Residue, then its C-alpha position, 0 to 999 in steps of 0.5 A: x500500500x503506497x504511502x501508508x506506513x504502519x508503526x508500533x509505538x512503545x509510548x504506553x510502556x513509558x507511561x506504565x513504568x511511571x505509573x508503577x514507579x519502575x525506573x529504567x535503571x531498575x530494569x537494567x540492574x535488577x532485572x537484566x533488561x538490555x539498555x539497547x532494548x530500551x534504546x530501541x523502544x525509545x526510538x520505536x524500533x523493533x524488539x522481539x516478542x520474547x522481550x515483550x513477554x519478559x517485560x510483561x512478566x517483570x512489570x506485571x502488565x499486559x501487552x497493551x500496557x507496553x505497545x500500541x499499533x498506529x496506522x500512519x497515513 
């Protein structure tokens, strides 16, 4: 589809972290989340479903609390 772009946004993830009072530092140091993964999420770049699954377990949340699909026209 020419001119139509699809994107996953991780904006809900940052809101969820704030609501649950979990810092990026804690994710990295306590739970072993890669700083590179967090960097990719800040840029709305690809992360694996395995990573999403692990984040849901760590944060005790749903996939919708981490990412949202946005259709950009």
